[in-house]
C-alpha positions in Angstrom: -133.1 68.9 -90.4 -133.9 70.8 -93.4 -136.8 72.9 -93.5 -139.9 72.6 -95.5 -140.9 74.9 -98.1 -144.4 74.2 -99.3 -145.6 75.6 -102.7 -148.6 77.4 -103.4 -152.0 75.4 -103.3 -152.9 74.0 -107.0 -156.4 72.9 -106.5 -159.2 73.8 -104.1 -162.1 71.8 -102.7 -162.1 68.0 -101.3 -160.0 65.4 -103.3 -162.2 63.1 -104.9 -162.6 59.5 -103.5 -163.5 56.3 -105.3 -165.2 53.2 -103.8 -163.1 49.9 -103.6 -166.6 47.9 -104.1 -167.2 47.2 -100.6 -168.8 50.7 -99.4 -165.1 51.9 -98.5 -163.8 55.2 -99.9 -160.2 55.4 -101.3 -158.7 59.0 -102.0 -157.3 59.7 -105.2 -153.2 59.9 -104.6 -151.2 62.8 -105.0 -147.4 62.9 -105.7 -145.9 60.2 -103.9 -143.5 57.2 -103.8 -143.7 54.5 -106.0 -145.9 51.6 -105.0 -144.1 49.0 -102.6 -141.9 51.7 -101.0 -141.6 51.6 -97.3 -142.7 54.6 -95.5 -140.2 57.1 -95.0 -140.0 60.8 -93.8 -139.1 63.4 -97.0 -136.4 65.8 -97.2 -136.5 68.9 -98.7 -139.2 71.0 -100.5 -142.4 69.0 -101.0 -145.2 70.2 -102.8 -148.2 71.4 -100.7 -151.5 69.8 -100.5 -154.5 71.3 -102.1 -156.8 73.5 -99.9 -159.6 71.6 -98.6 -163.1 72.9 -98.6 -165.5 73.1 -95.5 -167.1 70.0 -94.5 -170.6 69.6 -95.4 -173.5 70.5 -92.8 -174.0 66.5 -92.6 -170.5 65.5 -92.7 -167.3 65.6 -90.6 -163.7 66.1 -91.7 -160.8 64.6 -90.0 -157.3 66.0 -91.4 -154.4 64.5 -90.1 -150.5 65.5 -91.0 -148.2 62.4 -90.5 -144.9 63.0 -89.6 -141.7 61.3 -88.2 -139.8 62.0 -85.3 -137.8 64.6 -86.9 -141.0 66.7 -88.0 -140.8 65.4 -91.5 -144.0 64.6 -93.4 -144.2 60.9 -93.7 -145.0 59.4 -97.4 -146.6 55.9 -97.6 -147.9 55.7 -94.5 -151.2 53.7 -94.6 -154.3 55.2 -93.0 -157.9 54.1 -92.2 -160.7 55.8 -90.4 -162.5 53.3 -88.4 -165.7 53.3 -87.0 -164.9 51.1 -83.9 -161.6 49.9 -82.4 -160.6 46.5 -83.9 -160.2 43.1 -82.2 -156.6 42.9 -81.2 -156.1 40.0 -83.3 -157.0 42.0 -86.3 -155.0 45.1 -85.5 -152.7 44.4 -88.2 -155.4 44.5 -90.8 -158.8 45.6 -89.7 -162.0 44.0 -90.9 -164.0 45.8 -93.4 -166.9 46.0 -91.0 -164.8 48.5 -89.4 -163.0 50.7 -92.1 -164.6 53.7 -93.3 -161.9 54.9 -95.5 -158.5 54.2 -96.7 -155.8 56.5 -97.5 -151.9 56.3 -97.9 -150.2 59.5 -97.4 -148.2 61.1 -100.5 -145.3 63.0 -100.1 -146.8 66.0 -98.2 -148.1 63.3 -95.6 -151.4 64.9 -95.0 -154.6 62.5 -95.4 -158.1 63.6 -94.9 -161.2 61.4 -94.5 -164.9 62.7 -94.4 -167.6 60.8 -92.7 -171.3 61.2 -91.8 -171.8 63.2 -88.6 -173.3 60.5 -86.6 -172.0 61.8 -83.2 -169.9 58.5 -82.8 -165.9 58.7 -81.8 -163.9 57.4 -84.9 -160.4 56.4 -84.9 -157.5 56.7 -87.1 -155.6 53.5 -87.6 -152.0 54.3 -89.1 -149.6 51.3 -90.5 -147.5 50.5 -93.5 -144.2 49.1 -94.1 -141.9 50.8 -91.5 -145.0 51.5 -88.9 -146.1 49.2 -86.3 -150.0 49.6 -86.5 -151.5 51.9 -83.8 -154.6 53.6 -83.2 -155.4 57.6 -82.5 -158.8 58.1 -81.1 -160.5 61.2 -82.8 -163.3 63.5 -82.0 -167.1 62.6 -82.1 -168.3 63.0 -85.8 -170.2 66.5 -85.6 -172.0 68.0 -88.4 -170.1 70.7 -90.3 -166.8 70.3 -88.1 -163.4 69.7 -89.3 -160.8 68.3 -87.2 -157.1 68.8 -87.6 -154.1 67.5 -85.9 -150.4 66.2 -86.4 -149.5 62.6 -85.7 -146.0 61.6 -84.9 -145.0 58.0 -86.2 -142.1 55.7 -85.3 -140.5 54.3 -88.1 -138.9 50.9 -88.1 -136.6 49.0 -90.2 -138.4 46.4 -92.5 -137.4 43.0 -92.9 -137.8 41.2 -96.4 -138.2 37.4 -96.3 -137.7 35.4 -99.3 -139.3 31.8 -99.2 -137.6 28.9 -101.3 -138.2 25.4 -101.2 -135.8 22.5 -101.0 -134.7 22.9 -104.6 -134.3 26.7 -104.4 -137.2 27.5 -106.0 -139.4 30.6 -104.9 -142.6 29.7 -103.2 -145.7 31.9 -104.0 -147.8 32.6 -101.3 -145.6 30.9 -98.9 -147.4 30.6 -95.3 -145.4 32.4 -92.5 -146.2 32.8 -88.7 -144.0 35.3 -86.9 -144.3 35.8 -83.1 -142.1 37.3 -80.3 -142.9 34.3 -78.2 -145.1 31.3 -78.2 -147.6 32.9 -76.0 -148.6 35.4 -79.0 -151.3 34.1 -80.9 -150.8 32.8 -84.7 -154.0 34.9 -85.8 -152.8 38.5 -86.7 -149.1 37.3 -87.0 -149.7 35.0 -90.0 -149.1 36.4 -93.3 -149.0 34.7 -97.1 -146.1 36.0 -99.1 -146.7 37.6 -102.3 -146.3 35.6 -105.8 -142.6 35.7 -105.6 -142.4 34.5 -102.3 -141.4 37.9 -100.5 -143.2 38.8 -97.3 -142.2 42.3 -95.8 -142.3 42.5 -92.1 -142.2 45.4 -89.7 -141.1 45.4 -86.2 -138.2 46.0 -83.9 -135.0 44.2 -84.3 -135.1 41.3 -81.9 -135.5 37.4 -81.5 -138.8 35.7 -83.0 -140.2 32.6 -83.6 -140.8 32.0 -87.4 -142.7 29.3 -88.9 -143.0 28.9 -92.6 -144.4 26.5 -95.0 -146.3 26.1 -98.5 -149.7 27.7 -98.7 -151.3 24.4 -98.1 -149.1 23.9 -95.0 -146.7 21.1 -95.9 -143.1 21.1 -96.0 -143.1 23.2 -92.7 -140.2 24.3 -90.7 -139.9 26.4 -87.3 -136.7 28.1 -86.4 -135.5 30.9 -84.0 -134.8 33.7 -86.0 -132.4 36.6 -84.8 -133.0 40.0 -86.7 -130.5 42.6 -86.3 -132.6 45.3 -88.3 -130.6 44.6 -91.5 -133.0 45.4 -94.5 -131.0 42.9 -96.9 -133.2 40.1 -98.0 -133.2 36.9 -95.4 -133.6 33.6 -97.4 -136.0 31.0 -95.5 -135.6 27.5 -97.4 -138.2 25.1 -96.8 -137.4 21.2 -96.2 -138.7 18.7 -98.6 -140.8 17.4 -96.1 -142.4 18.8 -93.0 -140.0 19.2 -89.7 -142.0 19.5 -86.7 
């Protein structure tokens, strides 16, 4: 593994945050990978993050260094500071009522989240393309305290599914449900593809039940999908009429 060489800090103080309209603060990004890139460990020298000021007397600052199994900083990991553990059905995307702030890791792999010191335990949710969502319990929010830790993530392969109709045309916002077996619920395992009919899916290689249809549920099909972890795009062609 190549050693990391951090440059001298460039900026002092906390990074500014902005509101997403729902009361959730989103920190401004530092140098990172292009949008849409999967999470990955960064090799070689990376620019150091700015130094952080002390937490305010009525706030708590949580600082986490996200690294892969080789100790490299991870860019494009998606993190959320949560006020409560989400329902298991929503672990892949916690609801707004649980979120406090959101931060996608830059190349240096560090995230920081500030919150009101209410004495309650907080949770760090980590996910992203290539990272299966998981939670880490944090310390209770105490006034004027900064808590710092390193969190190691397991980076998995990412499948890219491309949904087309029976004529070979892309299906924007196609509906896909992917489950390990029929006992898993559809809630939390169902997504819409993007405007180009693509869905990126993070999980271990294996055998899955895959259901696909148009956004309104028509042209439905269900298949057993054997995935070996190959990142090459996988085409899913819908039938002219639903097959159930």
